[in-house]
C-alpha positions as CSV (number, residue, x, y, z in Angstrom):
1,M,-71.2,3.4,3.5
2,S,-73.6,3.6,6.3
3,R,-74.3,0.6,8.4
4,V,-77.8,-1.1,8.3
5,A,-80.2,-2.2,11.3
6,V,-83.5,-3.2,10.8
7,I,-85.6,-3.4,14.2
8,T,-88.3,-5.8,14.6
9,G,-91.1,-4.5,16.7
10,G,-89.8,-1.2,15.3
11,A,-93.4,0.8,15.4
12,G,-93.2,0.0,19.3
13,G,-92.1,2.7,21.8
14,L,-88.6,0.8,22.5
15,G,-88.2,0.1,18.9
16,Q,-88.7,4.2,18.2
17,A,-86.1,5.0,20.7
18,F,-83.7,2.1,19.1
19,A,-84.3,3.9,16.2
20,R,-84.3,7.3,17.1
21,R,-80.4,6.9,18.3
22,L,-79.4,4.7,15.4
23,L,-80.5,7.5,12.9
24,A,-78.2,10.1,15.0
25,E,-74.9,8.3,14.5
26,D,-76.1,7.9,10.2
27,W,-77.4,4.4,10.3
28,Q,-79.8,2.9,7.8
29,V,-82.8,1.8,9.2
30,V,-85.6,-0.7,8.3
31,L,-88.7,-0.9,10.8
32,I,-90.8,-4.1,10.8
33,D,-94.1,-4.4,12.3
34,L,-97.7,-4.7,11.7
35,P,-99.6,-2.7,9.7
36,G,-101.8,-1.1,11.7
37,A,-98.9,0.2,14.3
38,L,-97.0,1.4,11.1
39,D,-99.6,3.7,10.3
40,S,-100.0,5.3,12.9
41,L,-96.2,6.4,12.6
42,P,-95.6,9.6,11.2
43,E,-94.0,10.5,8.1
44,A,-90.7,8.1,7.6
45,P,-87.7,10.0,8.2
46,V,-84.2,9.8,5.7
47,G,-82.8,6.3,6.0
48,V,-85.4,4.6,7.4
49,D,-87.6,2.0,5.4
50,C,-91.0,0.4,6.8
51,I,-91.9,-3.1,6.0
52,A,-95.6,-4.3,7.5
53,C,-95.0,-8.1,8.4
54,D,-97.0,-9.8,10.5
55,L,-94.2,-12.0,11.9
56,T,-96.3,-15.1,12.8
57,D,-96.8,-15.7,9.1
58,D,-94.0,-17.9,6.7
59,A,-94.5,-16.9,4.0
60,A,-95.0,-13.2,4.6
61,V,-91.3,-13.6,7.2
62,A,-89.9,-15.4,4.1
63,R,-90.6,-12.3,1.3
64,V,-89.9,-9.8,3.3
65,C,-86.6,-10.6,4.3
66,T,-85.6,-11.9,0.8
67,E,-86.2,-8.2,-0.1
68,I,-84.4,-6.9,2.9
69,A,-81.3,-9.2,1.7
70,A,-81.2,-8.1,-2.0
71,R,-81.5,-4.6,-0.8
72,H,-79.2,-4.7,1.7
73,P,-77.1,-7.9,1.8
74,A,-74.6,-6.8,4.4
75,L,-76.2,-6.0,7.8
76,D,-75.0,-4.6,10.7
77,L,-77.4,-5.1,13.2
78,V,-81.1,-7.1,13.2
79,I,-82.6,-6.6,16.5
80,H,-85.8,-9.2,17.5
81,N,-87.9,-6.6,19.6
82,A,-91.3,-7.6,18.1
83,G,-93.4,-8.7,20.6
84,V,-96.7,-9.2,23.4
85,T,-97.3,-10.1,27.0
86,Q,-100.1,-12.1,28.4
87,I,-101.1,-11.1,31.9
88,G,-103.1,-13.5,33.6
89,L,-103.4,-16.6,35.9
90,F,-102.7,-20.0,34.3
91,D,-105.8,-22.0,34.6
92,E,-107.4,-18.7,33.1
93,T,-105.7,-18.8,29.8
94,T,-106.3,-21.8,26.9
95,L,-103.4,-23.7,25.3
96,A,-104.6,-21.4,21.8
97,S,-103.5,-18.1,23.8
98,Q,-100.3,-20.1,24.8
99,Q,-99.6,-20.9,21.2
100,R,-100.2,-17.2,20.4
101,V,-97.8,-16.0,22.7
102,M,-94.8,-18.2,21.7
103,E,-96.0,-17.7,18.2
104,I,-94.7,-14.1,17.8
105,N,-92.7,-13.5,20.9
106,Y,-90.5,-16.9,20.1
107,F,-90.9,-18.1,16.8
108,G,-91.4,-14.5,15.3
109,S,-87.7,-13.5,15.9
110,V,-86.8,-17.7,14.5
111,R,-88.1,-17.0,11.2
112,V,-86.4,-13.6,10.9
113,A,-82.9,-14.6,12.6
114,A,-83.5,-17.5,9.7
115,G,-84.6,-14.9,7.0
116,L,-81.6,-12.8,7.3
117,L,-79.4,-15.2,8.4
118,T,-77.2,-15.2,5.1
119,A,-76.9,-11.3,5.3
120,V,-75.6,-11.1,8.9
121,R,-72.9,-13.6,8.4
122,A,-71.8,-11.2,5.1
123,G,-72.3,-8.1,7.7
124,R,-70.6,-9.7,10.6
125,G,-73.1,-8.5,12.3
126,T,-75.0,-8.9,15.8
127,H,-78.7,-10.5,16.3
128,L,-79.7,-8.8,19.8
129,A,-82.3,-10.6,20.8
130,I,-85.0,-8.2,23.4
131,S,-85.4,-11.0,26.2
132,S,-87.2,-10.2,29.6
133,V,-86.5,-10.6,32.8
134,A,-88.6,-13.2,32.8
135,G,-86.8,-14.9,30.3
136,F,-84.4,-16.3,32.8
137,A,-86.8,-15.9,36.1
138,P,-90.5,-16.6,37.0
139,L,-93.0,-13.9,36.9
140,Y,-96.3,-14.1,38.2
141,K,-99.2,-14.4,35.9
142,R,-97.1,-14.7,32.8
143,T,-96.8,-17.9,32.4
144,A,-96.9,-17.8,28.3
145,Y,-94.6,-14.7,28.3
146,A,-92.1,-16.3,30.7
147,A,-92.7,-19.7,28.6
148,S,-91.6,-17.4,25.3
149,K,-88.4,-15.3,26.2
150,H,-86.7,-18.6,28.2
151,A,-87.1,-20.1,24.6
152,L,-86.1,-17.2,23.4
153,N,-82.9,-16.5,25.4
154,G,-81.9,-21.3,24.6
155,F,-82.6,-19.7,21.0
156,F,-80.2,-17.4,21.1
157,S,-77.7,-18.8,23.4
158,S,-77.1,-21.3,21.7
159,L,-77.3,-20.0,18.0
160,A,-74.0,-17.4,19.3
161,S,-71.7,-20.9,19.3
162,E,-73.0,-21.5,15.6
163,E,-72.5,-18.2,14.5
164,A,-69.1,-17.4,15.5
165,E,-67.3,-18.8,13.3
166,H,-68.9,-16.8,10.7
167,G,-68.0,-13.5,12.3
168,V,-71.4,-13.2,13.5
169,T,-72.1,-11.8,17.9
170,V,-75.5,-12.3,19.0
171,A,-76.5,-10.6,22.5
172,I,-79.7,-10.8,24.8
173,A,-80.7,-7.9,26.4
174,A,-83.3,-8.4,29.4
175,P,-85.6,-5.7,30.8
176,S,-87.9,-5.3,33.5
177,F,-90.6,-3.5,33.0
178,V,-90.0,-0.6,30.6
179,A,-93.3,1.5,30.1
180,T,-93.7,1.2,26.2
181,N,-97.7,1.3,26.2
182,P,-98.1,3.2,29.4
183,G,-102.1,2.3,30.3
184,R,-102.8,1.0,26.7
185,L,-102.5,-2.8,27.1
186,D,-105.6,-3.1,25.3
187,A,-105.4,-6.8,26.1
188,G,-108.4,-9.5,24.8
189,A,-110.2,-12.0,26.3
190,D,-107.2,-14.2,25.8
191,G,-105.4,-11.4,28.2
192,I,-102.9,-11.3,25.8
193,G,-101.8,-7.4,24.6
194,R,-99.4,-4.5,24.1
195,P,-96.0,-5.2,26.0
196,G,-95.4,-2.7,28.1
197,A,-98.2,-1.6,29.5
198,A,-98.8,-4.0,32.7
199,T,-100.6,-2.3,35.5
200,D,-98.6,-4.2,38.2
201,G,-95.1,-3.7,37.0
202,F,-91.8,-1.8,38.9
203,D,-89.1,0.3,39.2
204,E,-90.4,1.5,35.8
205,M,-87.8,3.3,32.9
206,S,-88.4,4.9,29.9
207,P,-87.9,3.0,26.4
208,E,-85.2,6.0,25.7
209,Q,-83.8,4.2,29.2
210,A,-83.4,1.0,28.8
211,A,-82.6,1.4,24.4
212,D,-79.9,3.7,25.9
213,I,-78.6,0.7,28.5
214,I,-78.9,-2.3,25.7
215,L,-77.0,-0.2,23.1
216,K,-74.3,0.8,25.8
217,G,-74.2,-3.4,26.1
218,W,-73.8,-4.0,22.9
219,R,-71.4,-1.3,22.3
220,R,-69.5,-3.1,24.5
221,G,-69.3,-6.4,23.6
222,R,-71.6,-8.2,26.5
223,S,-73.1,-10.9,25.5
224,F,-76.4,-11.0,28.0
225,I,-77.1,-7.5,29.0
226,P,-79.2,-6.9,32.7
227,V,-81.6,-3.8,31.6
228,G,-81.7,-1.6,34.8
229,R,-81.8,-2.1,38.3
230,V,-84.4,-4.4,38.9
231,A,-82.8,-7.3,36.4
232,M,-79.2,-6.4,37.8
233,L,-80.5,-8.0,40.9
234,G,-82.7,-10.5,39.7
235,W,-80.0,-11.8,38.0
236,L,-78.5,-11.6,40.7
237,I,-80.2,-13.1,42.7
238,T,-81.7,-15.4,41.1
239,R,-78.4,-17.2,40.7
240,L,-77.8,-17.3,44.5
241,S,-81.5,-18.0,45.6
242,P,-83.9,-19.0,43.3
243,R,-86.3,-18.9,46.3
244,L,-85.7,-15.6,47.6
245,Y,-86.1,-14.3,43.9
246,T,-89.7,-15.9,43.9
247,W,-90.3,-14.2,47.4
248,L,-89.1,-10.7,46.8
249,M,-90.8,-11.4,43.0
250,M,-94.4,-11.5,45.1
251,R,-94.3,-9.1,47.7
252,N,-93.3,-6.5,44.8
253,I,-95.7,-7.7,42.4
254,R,-98.6,-7.9,44.6
255,R,-98.7,-4.5,46.3
């Protein structure tokens, strides 16, 4: 029987990279994304189901998760990949935009995790959360984004301790800058835009490179996966000297 993976943000660059790699290994893949994003994809290959859903809609997420669980009662992997960025100084943002980022990046994943909890337990599967360096360290002009990723890390690292008794594992991946949408930020007046499109990033990697590192780390049983050189160094430096990390981050991001 084929293994089954659910990928949120499945129409994006990183979601598509995950899907291609899993399909090559004969997985069945369920992609969840906004209707417009899914419409832009070519015809889905055999083994892929595409489901449109707004992860900020409680009822829609519950309905979609019920449909997925009915079709796939035991899930092997759920990749919580959906998200947006927000670039801008805090004094230029609004409370509504801060809440919007949290609704998508944090509560979207919480809704999906809740809706698929039983199916992941039945498959003794894995929740794989795609966080960020901003989930464990500060990031300039990203207050809402960093807050949402810190929350994501706290949620999934705590969920791991609860789900272990059900044979479920939880992993958190922390990429630095993944060029999923180079030159296509399409940010609104609130600064919210596509992930992976920032012009102030450095040492970017491709979605394919990031997916390879993340899946390799997951298969090795790692609960925390820094993705790339910057993420690895950032993780080590923040543990040793948070002030040094902040200085290095500001020096590089302002170049």
